[in-house]
C-alpha positions in Angstrom: 214.5 273.5 256.3 215.6 271.0 258.9 215.3 271.4 262.6 218.7 272.1 264.4 219.9 269.6 267.0 218.7 270.1 270.5 222.2 271.0 271.7 222.2 274.0 269.3 225.3 272.7 267.5 225.5 271.4 264.0 225.5 267.6 263.7 229.1 267.9 262.1 230.5 269.2 265.6 228.9 266.2 267.3 230.5 263.9 264.8 233.8 265.7 265.3 233.5 265.5 269.2 232.7 261.6 268.8 235.8 261.2 266.7 238.2 263.1 269.2 236.8 261.2 272.0 237.7 257.9 270.3 241.1 259.3 269.5 241.7 260.2 273.0 240.9 256.7 274.2 242.9 254.8 271.7 245.5 256.8 270.0 248.1 257.5 269.5 249.9 254.3 269.8 253.3 255.6 269.6 255.7 254.6 272.4 258.8 256.3 273.8 260.7 253.6 271.7 258.9 254.4 268.6 259.8 258.1 269.1 263.6 257.3 269.8 263.4 255.8 266.2 262.6 259.0 264.4 265.7 259.8 262.6 265.0 263.4 261.5 265.1 266.6 263.2 261.6 267.1 264.9 260.0 270.1 266.4 257.4 269.7 269.0 254.7 272.5 269.1 252.1 272.8 271.7 249.9 275.7 273.0 249.3 276.9 276.5 245.8 275.4 276.5 246.6 272.4 274.5 244.6 269.1 275.1 248.0 267.3 275.4 249.1 266.7 279.0 252.3 268.3 280.1 253.8 264.9 281.2 253.2 263.7 277.9 255.0 266.7 276.4 258.0 266.0 278.6 258.0 262.2 277.8 258.0 263.0 273.9 260.8 265.7 274.3 263.0 263.3 276.3 262.3 260.3 274.0 263.1 262.1 270.5 266.8 262.0 269.7 267.2 265.0 267.4 264.7 267.3 268.9 265.0 270.9 267.5 263.7 273.9 269.8 262.0 276.6 268.1 264.8 279.0 269.4 267.4 276.7 267.6 265.5 276.2 264.2 267.9 277.0 261.2 267.3 280.2 259.3 
């Protein structure tokens, strides 16, 4: 049996945290112009305790040309 990490977390979780840290620093590379070029209906979904900053959500909302609100979804 192996000794658990000193943090008390499985190693896989530490690997996940390192990957998320990298993504937060260098990704995504989509610009508002890139988003404006999306030619299909798009639904943005975020949670009240999401890691995406509210200003970024607003920028995405304003940049997407055919944004669908959850209340407007077809059905």
